[in-house]
N, C-alpha and C positions, 0 to 999 in steps of 0.2 A: 338268630339271623342279624347280620350286621345292618345297621341303619343305613338306606339310600342303596343297598345292592340291588341290581336289576336282574331278577332271578331267571334262569331257564330251566325248562323241564325237559329231559332227554328222554326219547322213545327209542328203544333198540329193537328191531325187529328181524329177526332170522339168525340162522347160526354163523354166517360168515360175519354179519354185523356183530355177533357176539366176540369174534375174535378181534376185529377192529375195536370193539368197545372195551374188551379187558384189557387190551394194551394202551387204550386212551385212559382208562381210569387208573391203571397203573402208573402212567406217567403223571397224572393230576396227584396221586399219591406220594410219588418220589418228590414233586415239586413241595408239597406239605412238608415232607420230612426233611426240608433244607438243612444242612448243618449250620451252626451259629457263625463259623468262619467264612462261608459262602462269599465269592467276590461280587457276585451280582446283588443290586439292591433289592432288598425285599418290597413287596407291595406293589410291583407293576402289574399283576393280574390278580383279581379278586377271587378267591375259591369260593365265596358265597354265592356267586353266580351260578355255579354247579353243584353245590353241596347244601344241606340243610343239617341245622343242629337239631337234636333230640335227647331224650332221656329213656332209658330203660326202666322197666317196672321195679327194679332195684335201685334207682337213682343215678345209675351210671350215665354220665354224659357221652353222646354219641355225635360223630360228624360223618354223614353218609350221602351218597350220591343221591340227588333229585331225578330218580331213574324210575322208568317203567321199562321193563325188557319182556319180550313174547319170544319163545322158542317151543320145539316139540317135545312130544314124550321121548325120553331117554338121552336127553341133550345135556342133562345136568352132572352126569358123572357122580362124584361125591358130595356135591354141593346141594344142599337142603333147599327146597323152594321156598321155604320161610327164613332162610338164611341161618348163621348160628350167633348172631349179635345179641338179640332179645326176642322173647316170646311176644306174638300179638294177642292181644285179648280176644279179637273176633276169632282168631284161630283156636284158641283155647276153648272158647265157647261152642264151637263146632264140634268139639269131641267131649263135650260134657255128658252126653247121653249115658244114663245109668243102667240101661238095659243089657241084654246079652249082646255081645260083640263078636264078630267073627273077624278074625286078623288075617290078612293076606300080604305076604312079605315079598318085596319085589328083590332081585339081586342086588347087593350091597356091593359098590364099586370101592375098590381100595383108594385112598386118598393119595394123589400125587405126592412124591417124596418132597419137592420143592414145598408145597403147601403145609405139610407136616413141620418141615424146619421153620416156616414162616409162622405157625400159629404158636410153637413152642416159644418163640421169640416175643410174640405180642400179648399173651394172655395165657390162661388156663380155662378148660372146661371143667366145671364143678361137677359133682356127682348129682345135682338137682337138673342137670341139663343147661344151666344158664353160664353163657360165655363171661367171663370176668376179664374185661379189657384193662389192660396197663394204663395208668394215668395218661391222659392226654394233655401235652404241653399247649398252654394257650388255647385250649379247646378246638385245637386244628389237627385232627388225624393222630395216627399212633406215632410214639417216639422213633426217632431215627435209630438204625442198627448201630452198635458201638462194639468195637472187636474186643473191648475190655470186659463186656458182661455177657455177650451173646456170641455163639459160634459163627463162622462165615456161613451165610447162606448157600444152600444147594443152588446151582443154577441148572435149571430145567433143560434136558436134551430135547431135540426135536422128537427123538422116539418116545418119549414119556409124555407128549401132548396128544391127546386123543381129541379133547372138545375143549372150548374156550375156558370151561370152568377149571381145567388143570392147572391154569397159571393165574387167574384171577386172585391178586392180593388184597382186594379190597372187600372189607365188609359190606354187605347190601341190607337195606330196610326190609323187614317183612312184607312189604306191599311192593316191592321191586319187580319180583318174578311172577310172571303170568305164564302158567303152562298150557299149550293147547294139546289137550289129551287124546283128540280124535285123530291126530296124524303122528307118523313115527319118525325119529330122527334116523334110525338105522334100518338096514333091510331094503327090500324091493318092492314090499307091499305097504299100503297105507301112507303113501308120500304126499307131501304137500308140493305140487309139481306145477299146477297151473294158477294163473292169475285170477279166473274164475273161483277156484276153490279158496283162494285167500280173501276175495271180496265176501264170500259167503260166510267164512268165519264171523265177520264182524255184523252180520246180519242175524246171527243167531243172538237170541236174547241171553243166554248164559255169558257168551264171551263179550258181547257189548256192554252188559251191565257191570261186568267186572272190570273192564277197561276205563268205563265212566267213574266207577267208585274209586279208582286209583288216581284217575285224574283228578276229581274233585278233593281227595285227600291233599294231593300235592299243592295244588293250586290256591285253596282256601287259606293255607299257612303263608303264603307269598305277601310281602308288603307291594312289590311292584314286580309283576311278571311281564318280562319283556317278549317272552315268546317260548317256540318249542324247537328243539332239533331232533330230527328223526333220522336215525342210522337204519337203513333198511336194505335188506338183499333185492336187488333188482331182478336176478336170474331165475328165481324161483317163485313160488305161489306166493311168497310174501311181499311180491311187489302189489299184489292184490290187497294184501292186509293193509300196507303202508298207504295205499290208495284210500281206502275206506277210513283210514286212522286220519288222514290229512283233512279229509271231507268233514269229518266229525270235529276236529279242531277248529276248522274255518268256520263251521256252522255255530259251534258254542263259544269260542273265543276270538270273535271278529275284532280285528284292528291289531291282534297279537302277530308279532312275526313267526313264521314257519318256514324253516330252513331243512331241506330233505337232502341227505346224502345217500345216492342211490350206489350202493356198494356191489361190486362184481369181483370175484376170484380171480386168479391168475387165468393166462390162456388155457385154452380148451383143447381137446382132442378131436380129430375129425372122424374117429372111429365110433362115435356115439351119436349117431343122426337124431334119434328122439331128443336128447338132451339139448343137443345144439339148437333144433327148432324150437323146443320150449324155451330155451334161453332167449332166443331171438323174440319170441311172441311176448314173453314175459317182461323183457326190457323195453319193448315199443310201448305195450299198454301201460307199463309202469309210467314211463317217461310221460307220456300224454296225460294221464291221470293225475299223477303227481303234480304236474306243471300246473294243471287247472286249479288245484286246491292249495298250493304252496306259494310263499312269497318267492321263493328261489329254490331250484334242484340243480345240485351237481353230481354227475356219475362219477365215481372214483373208482380206479382199476389200475392194476400194472400191467395188463393185457394192451395190445395195439389196435384193437378193433372192437365195435360193438356188434358188428355183422356177422354174417356166416363165414366170411373168409378169414380164416386165423392168421394173425401177425404176431411177430415175436414180441415178448415182454419187453418193458423199458429198460434202460440202461443206467446206472449210477456208477461213476468213475471210481468210487471209494466205498462201493458196497458189493458185498457178494452174496447174493441171496438165491434161494430156490424158489422159483415162482410157482412150483407144485404143491408148496407148503403154506396153507392158511396162516400159520404162525408166524412165517416170514413176511409174508404179503400183508397180513393185519397189522404187523409193526410198523412197516413203512407208511402204510395209508394212516395209521393213527397219528404219526409224528407229523404228516402234512396236515392233517385235521387240527392237531393241537396248535398248529402255528397260524393256518388261515382264518381260525376261528377268534384269533386274539382281540380284532377291534370290538367285540362286544362282550369281552371279558375282562377288559382294561379297568383298573381302580381309578384312574385320573383320565377324564374326557373320553368316556367310552362312546364308540358309535352303535347305537341299539340295532338289533337285527332288522327291523323294519327299515332303517335310514340305509344300512347296508344293502339290504335287497332293493331298495328304491334307485340307489346308486347304479346297481348293476343291471337291472332287468327293464329299463327303459324299452318302449316301443315293442312290447310284447315278448322280450327275451329274456324269459323267465329261467331258461337253462344257461348255466355258466360252466367253463371249465376250470380245472384246478390243476396247478403245476408246483413243483418244489425242487430246490436244490438241496439235497441231503448227503452230506452236510455241505454247508457254503464253504468254497475251497480257499479259506483265507490261509496264508503262510505268516507264521509269528513276525517275520522281519517286515512284513508289507502293511500297508494301510488299506482301509475300504476302497478309497478312489484307485490304487493301484490294481486291486482283484477286479473290479468293475470294468475298469479300463481293457484288462486282458481278456475279459469275457466277450469284448469286441460286439459287433451288432447282432450276434445270434440271439435266439431267446433264452435268457439267463436259466430258466428253469426246465426240468423234465416233465413231459406233459404226463398228467395223471387220470385222464378223462376218456381214455381209449379212442381217441380222435385223431391218431395218427400224427405224422411229424407237421408240426406247426409252422414250416418254413412257406413263405408266400401268403400267409394268412394275415388278417389285420385284427386289431383289437378296438372295440368299442368302449369298453370301460373297464378299469381294473382296481383289485385291492391288493396291495402287496405289502407283505410284514417280513422284515428281516430281524432275527433275533439272536442274541448268544454272544455279539462281539464286545470285547472289552472296550470301555469308552476311549483309551489311549490310540486306538487304532481306527477311530471313526473318522477322522480327517488327517490330510497329509502332515508328515513329519519332517518335511524337506526343510533345509536351513535356510534362512532368509538370504534372497538373491538368487537361489537355484531357479533356472527356467523351470516353469510348470509343464508337465507332461500333457495335461489336460485341463479342460474348465474345471472339473470335479476336484482337481487339487487346489482350486482357490476358495472353495466352501469352507465356512466356519464351523459348521456343525455337521454331524453324521445324518441328521434329518434332512438337511440341505443337499448333502451328496447324493442320498437316496431319491430325493424328489428329482433333481436335476438330471440324474442318470434316466430315470423313467421317463422324463420329457424328451431327453435326447433319443430315446429310444421309439418312443411312440409320440410324436408332437402333437397329434391331434386327438389325443385319448384322455377322457375324464379319468384321473388317476387319484387314489387314496393310498400313503404310505404310513406305516407305523416302523419305528426302529426301538426294540428293546434290548436291554442288557441280559434279561433273563435267557438262559438255553433250554433247549429240550434236554430232559434227562432221559438216559438210555441204560439205566442201571438194570441187573436181573430182576424180573425175568425177561427183560427185553432180549432178544436173539442177539448173539454176538456177530454182526454182519460186516464189521468194518475191518478196512485193510490195515496192514501194519505200518502205513505211512501216517497214521493219525495219533495225535497226542490225546492224552486223558481229556481234554477239553474239545477234541474233534478238530484242531488245527493241523494242516497239512505241514509235515515235518520232512526236512532232506536229510535226517540223520536217524538214530536208532530209537524205536519208540520207547515212550517214557511210562508205560503202563496200560491197563485195559481203559477203554473209552468210556467215560462216565457221562458226559454230557457233551452236546454239539450245537454249533450254530446252524440255522436253517433259514433258507429264503423260500417263502411260499407266496402264491398268488391265486387269485380268483379271478377270471377274465370272461368278459362277455366278447367271443371270439367268432370271426367268420369261419373258423375251422367248423364249427357246429352246423353250417349250411350243407357241407359236404357229407359230415358223418351223419346227421339226422336224415338227409336225401338219400343216402345209400341204405340205411336202415329200412326206409320206406320202400324202396326198391327191392330188396331182400324179402320183405314182406309181401310185396304184390307178386312176387314169382311163386308163393308157396302154393302148392295144390293142397288146400285144406282138408280134402276128402281122406288124404292120407293121415291126417292127424284129427280125426273126428274126436278122440278122447280129450283134446284141449277144448273144443266146442261144447263137449259134453258137461264140463266142468262149472257151466254156467255163462258162456260167452256166445252171442248169437252171430249170425252172418253181418248183420247190420252193425254190430258193435265193431267188428273187424274193419268194416268200410268207412267207418266214422273214425276209428283209430288211424287208419291210413290217411285219410284226408287231413286229421290234425297233425299228424307227424308233418306231412308236406307242407302245410301252412306255418308250422312251427320252424321248419328248415327255411323257409323264405324270409323270415325274419333276419337272417343273419347273412343275406346277400352282402358282400363286400362294398357295394356302392352306398348302402345305408349307414352313414355316420353323422355323428352329432354336428359337422359342420355343413352338411348338406341343406 
């Protein structure tokens, strides 16, 4: 562990959270494998915030995510629960029984061809069952692919992706995966459908003890734990798991930051009334309970609505994606997440999770929205002031919190990150004596350009901004969603493409926005209209009528916090 790193422990709860998380960790891994001739300066982001160093029983140094993930029986495909990197002594001890054994074999899933290619490039599985990893340069991650020594990696196709582990290229620690065996991932029976079911899981001694043991394992090795980030499915019973996990963290680790990302898949279909009603109920209960126990909660979705009325998915001018595919949706949301979390992962002058939350959640506003421009539309011949001026007065990012069109709403506080632009284009390159098209062209640094632009857009808003050279990596297994008008670095071309896109500039933002007044208020109205006698199975899962009434009132109170008249200047 690097001295002075401010560690974060990630909890990943649910199957869609697995898709977002797999893309997230793949992007972190791609950043670790940066080629030596990369244009961006190394060291802007500290990987030790998210990763931990370790050593196998055979002395091999490892560098794995500081991660606890929970999913359901049948969700791992070919991935072993203990991982393949090294054996856990406690797991070995658990099977040290010398008496008579009865063996029950489950169906073995074939490994995705992409992962087979990856494993052949990164190491070898010995006959003793121990994975021998190739040497780790500088102790950080596996070596980058080189065309001279390894074949070109297989790019996974959408049809080959069944579960998130089919494209996860990162080796996990044996204590990362916690399987909930009492519920099934596949099939119609034994599903984790309701908030109450999720809550009850962490009321069971078995699962509670397992989570606490893993928490203690990771937390006790940290020098300075700044907090926890929770990636949690909001639409399923995992919203209840997330609520109980956040409550546990708040009770046991008081004073640490807890930032929860409530994840919802793309738009839903009207022809599935029970799923839609359960999604509404789980989302409402999840937002209320997670906001009670988290420092900050942010819904993340490519859908246009949290309520019962479906809205079309959001649009990105330079992306072509299928909103019905978790593989696509997860990639886009992971890219946004990789950008908006930059402040608490910086090497130099980081903003702690607690301070980031305090800046955004004043006056009870614990729920925030996210937005991103993927990719940021810079033309090679233009500067940052040129591009920002062309964006005009419209909101410069696409909303990613299912809050609808942000037009006409106001922002109370915001944290903005722009990354992946070469330093040469940060400021205007006009020749001396040329009339300046805007005040932005008079700025002398890129940081000043971004800060002044945000001040012009929202003059009464508390803003924090960061400008990084480091782009977002989008190499395989990231799906190829990009239009042919983008360069390898994600810049907008007016000529023929120069090759497959490998990295992109991204603008991302977290906002405390008045749009949440309408969104949370509409969610409460939809909830109040429900005839719960038709959905008794949701209540049978452990939720009482009084719980529903309390959730409805809390939702209304939360919505009132975001009335547009409530600003810092009033």
